[in-house]
C-alpha positions as CSV (number, residue, x, y, z in Angstrom):
1,M,75.7,26.0,56.2
2,E,76.5,27.7,59.6
3,T,78.2,31.2,59.9
4,T,78.9,33.6,62.7
5,M,76.9,37.0,63.1
6,I,79.1,40.0,62.8
7,K,78.7,43.4,64.6
8,I,77.8,46.2,62.4
9,G,77.5,49.4,64.8
10,K,74.5,48.7,67.0
11,S,73.3,45.8,64.8
12,K,74.4,42.4,63.7
13,G,74.8,41.1,60.1
14,V,75.4,37.7,58.3
15,K,78.7,37.7,56.1
16,L,78.0,35.7,52.7
17,S,80.9,34.2,51.0
18,Q,81.8,35.1,47.5
19,P,80.6,31.8,46.2
20,I,77.0,32.4,47.7
21,L,76.9,36.0,46.1
22,D,77.9,34.6,42.8
23,K,75.4,31.7,42.7
24,Y,72.3,33.5,43.6
25,D,73.6,36.8,41.6
26,I,73.3,38.8,44.8
27,Q,74.4,42.4,44.2
28,D,73.6,45.4,46.4
29,K,70.2,44.7,47.8
30,V,68.6,41.5,49.3
31,E,64.9,41.0,50.1
32,I,64.1,39.4,53.5
33,E,61.1,37.5,54.3
34,L,60.1,36.7,58.0
35,K,58.7,33.3,58.5
36,K,57.2,31.8,61.8
37,D,60.5,29.8,62.5
38,Y,63.2,31.2,60.0
39,I,64.2,34.0,57.8
40,V,64.3,33.7,53.8
41,I,67.0,36.1,52.3
42,K,66.5,36.4,48.4
43,P,68.3,38.5,45.7
44,V,66.4,41.7,44.4
45,K,66.2,41.6,40.9
46,N,65.7,44.4,38.6
47,I,62.4,43.4,37.0
48,R,62.9,45.4,34.0
49,Q,66.3,44.2,33.4
50,G,66.8,43.4,29.7
51,W,63.7,45.2,28.7
52,D,65.6,47.5,26.4
53,K,66.9,44.7,24.2
54,A,63.6,42.8,24.1
55,F,61.8,46.1,22.9
56,K,64.5,46.6,20.3
57,Q,64.3,43.1,19.1
58,M,60.3,43.5,19.1
59,H,60.8,46.6,16.9
60,E,63.3,45.0,14.5
61,N,60.8,42.0,14.0
62,N,57.8,44.4,13.6
63,D,56.1,42.9,16.7
64,D,55.6,46.3,18.2
65,S,52.6,47.3,16.4
66,L,49.2,48.0,17.9
67,I,46.9,45.1,18.4
68,I,43.8,47.5,18.7
69,P,43.6,50.8,17.0
70,D,44.4,53.6,19.0
71,V,41.0,55.3,17.8
72,F,38.3,53.6,16.5
73,P,36.7,55.0,13.2
74,E,33.1,55.2,15.0
75,E,34.1,57.3,17.8
76,E,32.6,60.9,17.6
77,F,34.8,63.3,19.5
78,E,32.5,66.1,18.7
79,K,29.9,64.9,21.3
80,W,32.5,64.8,24.0
């Protein structure tokens, strides 16, 4: 795909069409990787997106209990 650079103040930018924005789910931010002979533009994803629903589902399934106890019975806090 070939596109024209557009002037943005003293800089230049690349205009991405709506189908490209939709296909790659590009919202407000992109990550730019500078390679030796080319540039990679990737969408920035919210890494915690959907965690609230996943945690709620875990709680409903009783999958949110501790695997290892918070306090071991043999711990003697008086020595601390």
